[in-house]
C-alpha positions in Angstrom: 337.6 42.7 336.5 336.7 43.0 332.9 339.5 40.5 332.0 338.2 38.0 334.7 334.8 38.1 333.1 336.1 37.6 329.6 338.1 34.7 330.9 335.0 33.2 332.7 333.0 33.5 329.5 335.8 32.2 327.4 336.1 29.1 329.7 332.3 28.6 329.5 332.5 28.6 325.8 335.3 26.1 325.9 333.5 23.7 328.3 330.4 24.0 326.1 332.4 22.9 322.9 334.0 20.0 324.5 330.8 19.0 325.7 329.3 19.3 322.6 331.9 17.4 320.8 331.8 14.6 323.3 328.1 14.5 322.6 327.9 14.4 318.9 331.1 12.5 318.3 330.2 8.7 317.2 330.5 6.1 320.0 332.7 3.1 319.7 330.0 0.6 318.9 328.5 2.7 316.2 331.8 2.8 314.2 331.3 2.0 310.3 333.6 -1.2 310.8 331.4 -2.7 313.4 327.8 -2.2 311.8 326.0 -5.5 311.8 326.4 -7.5 308.7 323.2 -8.4 306.6 321.8 -11.7 306.7 322.7 -13.8 303.6 320.4 -15.5 301.4 321.7 -18.0 299.0 319.3 -19.1 296.0 319.9 -21.4 293.2 317.6 -20.1 290.1 317.0 -16.8 288.9 313.4 -16.8 289.6 314.1 -17.4 293.3 316.9 -14.5 293.0 314.2 -12.2 291.5 311.6 -12.9 294.2 314.0 -12.9 297.2 315.4 -9.7 296.0 312.1 -8.1 295.4 311.0 -9.1 299.2 314.3 -8.2 300.9 315.1 -5.0 299.2 318.2 -3.6 301.2 317.4 -5.6 304.4 319.3 -8.7 303.2 322.1 -9.9 301.1 320.7 -12.1 298.3 323.3 -14.3 296.3 322.7 -16.4 293.3 324.5 -19.5 293.6 324.4 -20.6 290.1 326.8 -18.3 287.7 325.3 -16.2 285.0 324.9 -17.8 281.6 325.3 -21.2 283.0 322.6 -24.1 282.6 321.2 -24.6 286.1 320.4 -27.9 285.3 324.0 -29.2 285.1 325.5 -26.8 287.7 327.3 -28.2 290.9 328.6 -25.9 293.7 332.3 -25.8 294.7 333.7 -26.1 298.4 334.0 -22.1 298.5 330.2 -21.7 297.4 329.1 -24.6 299.9 331.0 -22.7 302.6 329.2 -19.5 301.9 325.7 -21.3 301.8 326.6 -22.9 305.2 327.4 -19.6 307.0 324.3 -17.9 305.4 320.8 -17.4 307.2 318.8 -19.0 304.2 319.5 -21.6 301.5 316.5 -21.5 299.1 316.2 -23.8 296.3 313.7 -24.9 293.5 313.3 -28.5 294.5 311.2 -31.1 292.6 314.4 -32.6 291.4 315.6 -29.4 289.5 318.9 -29.3 291.3 320.3 -32.7 291.9 323.1 -31.2 294.1 320.7 -29.4 296.4 319.2 -32.7 298.0 322.5 -34.0 299.2 323.7 -30.4 300.2 320.8 -29.7 302.6 321.6 -32.7 304.8 325.2 -31.2 305.6 323.9 -27.5 306.4 323.9 -26.3 310.1 320.7 -25.7 311.8 321.5 -21.9 311.8 320.9 -22.0 308.0 317.2 -22.1 307.1 316.3 -24.4 304.3 313.3 -23.6 302.0 312.4 -26.0 299.2 310.2 -23.8 297.3 308.6 -26.8 295.4 306.5 -27.4 298.9 304.8 -24.1 298.6 303.6 -23.8 295.0 301.2 -25.6 292.8 302.8 -28.4 290.8 302.0 -30.1 287.6 302.8 -33.8 287.0 305.6 -34.9 284.5 305.0 -37.3 281.8 305.3 -40.7 282.7 308.5 -41.3 280.6 310.1 -38.3 282.6 309.5 -39.4 286.2 312.4 -41.6 286.6 314.7 -38.4 285.7 313.2 -35.5 287.5 310.6 -37.1 289.7 306.9 -37.2 289.4 306.5 -33.2 289.0 307.7 -30.8 286.4 310.1 -28.3 288.2 309.7 -25.3 285.9 306.8 -24.0 288.1 307.9 -20.2 288.0 306.6 -20.0 284.4 303.0 -20.0 285.9 302.7 -16.5 287.3 300.3 -17.6 290.1 303.5 -19.6 291.3 305.4 -16.4 291.2 302.9 -15.1 293.4 302.8 -17.8 295.9 306.7 -17.7 296.1 306.6 -13.9 296.9 304.1 -14.8 299.7 306.2 -17.5 301.0 309.4 -15.5 301.1 307.6 -12.6 302.8 306.6 -15.0 305.6 309.8 -16.7 306.0 311.8 -13.5 306.0 309.4 -11.8 308.5 309.9 -14.6 310.9 313.4 -14.5 310.7 313.8 -10.9 311.1 310.6 -9.6 312.7 312.0 -6.0 313.1 311.8 -5.5 309.2 308.8 -7.5 308.6 306.9 -4.2 307.7 309.5 -3.6 305.3 309.1 -7.1 303.7 305.4 -7.0 303.6 305.3 -3.5 301.7 308.0 -4.7 299.2 306.1 -8.2 298.7 302.6 -6.2 298.0 304.3 -4.0 295.5 306.0 -7.0 293.7 302.6 -9.1 293.8 300.9 -6.0 292.1 303.3 -6.2 289.2 302.9 -9.9 288.9 299.3 -9.6 288.8 299.7 -6.9 285.9 301.8 -9.3 283.9 299.3 -12.1 284.4 296.4 -9.8 283.0 298.7 -8.8 280.1 299.1 -12.7 279.4 295.6 -13.4 279.6 294.5 -10.6 277.3 297.5 -11.2 274.8 296.9 -14.7 274.4 293.0 -15.0 274.6 292.2 -15.0 270.9 295.0 -16.7 268.7 294.8 -18.7 265.3 297.2 -21.3 266.6 297.5 -22.5 270.3 300.3 -25.1 269.8 303.5 -24.2 271.7 306.3 -26.4 270.0 309.7 -26.4 271.7 313.0 -28.2 271.9 313.0 -28.8 275.7 310.1 -29.4 277.9 310.7 -26.1 280.1 307.4 -24.4 279.1 304.6 -26.6 280.6 303.5 -24.2 283.2 303.6 -21.3 280.5 301.4 -23.3 278.3 299.0 -24.9 280.6 298.3 -21.6 282.7 297.3 -19.7 279.3 295.5 -22.9 277.8 298.2 -23.7 275.0 299.1 -27.0 274.0 302.7 -28.0 274.8 304.9 -30.0 272.3 308.3 -30.7 273.1 311.2 -32.5 271.4 313.2 -33.5 274.5 312.0 -34.0 278.0 312.5 -32.0 281.2 316.3 -32.8 281.3 318.1 -30.0 278.9 320.9 -32.5 278.2 318.8 -35.5 276.9 319.3 -36.5 273.1 316.2 -36.7 271.3 315.8 -39.9 269.1 315.2 -39.9 265.2 311.6 -40.9 266.1 310.9 -38.0 268.4 312.1 -35.4 265.9 309.9 -37.2 263.1 306.9 -37.0 265.4 307.3 -33.4 266.1 307.8 -32.6 262.4 304.4 -34.5 261.7 302.7 -32.3 264.4 304.3 -29.2 263.0 303.0 -29.8 259.5 299.6 -30.9 260.8 299.0 -28.0 262.9 300.4 -25.6 260.5 302.9 -24.3 263.3 305.1 -21.5 261.8 307.4 -21.1 264.8 309.6 -23.7 266.8 311.0 -22.3 269.8 314.2 -23.2 271.4 315.4 -22.4 274.9 318.1 -19.9 275.2 321.4 -21.2 276.6 320.8 -24.7 275.1 322.1 -25.9 271.8 319.3 -25.1 269.2 320.4 -27.8 266.4 317.3 -29.9 266.9 315.1 -26.8 266.5 316.9 -25.8 263.6 316.6 -29.2 261.9 312.8 -29.2 262.4 312.7 -25.7 261.1 314.4 -26.7 257.8 312.3 -29.6 257.4 308.9 -27.9 258.0 309.4 -24.2 256.7 309.0 -22.8 260.3 311.2 -20.3 262.0 313.3 -21.2 264.9 313.0 -18.7 267.6 314.5 -18.3 271.1 312.2 -18.3 274.1 313.7 -17.7 277.6 312.3 -20.0 280.5 314.1 -18.0 283.2 316.1 -20.7 284.5 318.9 -18.3 284.6 319.9 -15.2 282.7 323.0 -14.1 280.6 325.6 -11.5 281.5 324.0 -9.3 278.6 320.7 -9.6 280.1 321.9 -8.6 283.6 323.7 -5.5 282.2 320.5 -4.3 280.5 318.7 -4.8 283.6 316.4 -7.3 282.3 314.0 -9.1 285.0 311.6 -11.6 285.1 308.8 -9.1 284.3 310.6 -7.8 281.2 311.6 -11.3 280.0 308.1 -12.6 280.5 306.8 -9.7 278.4 309.3 -10.4 275.8 308.3 -14.0 275.6 304.6 -12.8 275.3 305.4 -10.8 272.2 307.3 -13.8 270.7 304.1 -16.1 271.3 301.7 -13.8 270.1 303.5 -13.4 266.7 304.0 -17.2 266.8 300.3 -18.0 267.4 299.0 -15.1 265.2 297.0 -13.6 268.1 294.8 -10.8 267.6 
């Protein structure tokens, strides 16, 4: 009788273990290999990558199209990159003539890939008249106005939330956090550049118009909006005159672009040639050292304060 009871108890235990194992074991549809892939977001510039990554967090797969360290003006995607963009959820580009390749590419993308031309959502500045034939009527370097970075963040929060409503609260929270950081940065610029002995920003390439305008600086550049433009002897002579007339002690040149022109003007005027990052792209070294829009803009502010002798 005792043995029979033991057998019944033992059998009950075995049944309980089997039921438990079947309950806790993963179901076939939950296996790791079949988890839903993250929506891919392809972006064309570093500022867009920064904003998209900040808003998406881990909820989406944000990919930069232009390789690190490359001149974003001169880039053109290869067939593999075009295929990747076409299979993604979003293609987000700068617009305003910044990426000549994007205008033709967007017309070939499937309806499943949502296209965002960010220049349609920000406050744009007019180009100089002699630049319009190359880049259109507007200066495309709008991300250097921190208010535009805030607008870009709000835009992607809205677009991502519409595409993935189940993750909308995540996007809203991420966007609010990043906008808070941008507002802090804007306050640092306002304070840091409020009282300066000199307010003329001289650079080799006209990439800093928004930075100058939003901080009430005078912007003077040797070449226009296109980084591959060659300056004339007259252009260089005119800039040398401006530097001497205003007592400018620093000539800025855009990182990743040849600085020969800035070095020439520096030699002729006794000014220093100093790199300034326009954030069109970043280098491998900057990526490895975890540089961001926020950290690089703070480094730019230090250089501007020193160059303009700010209190």
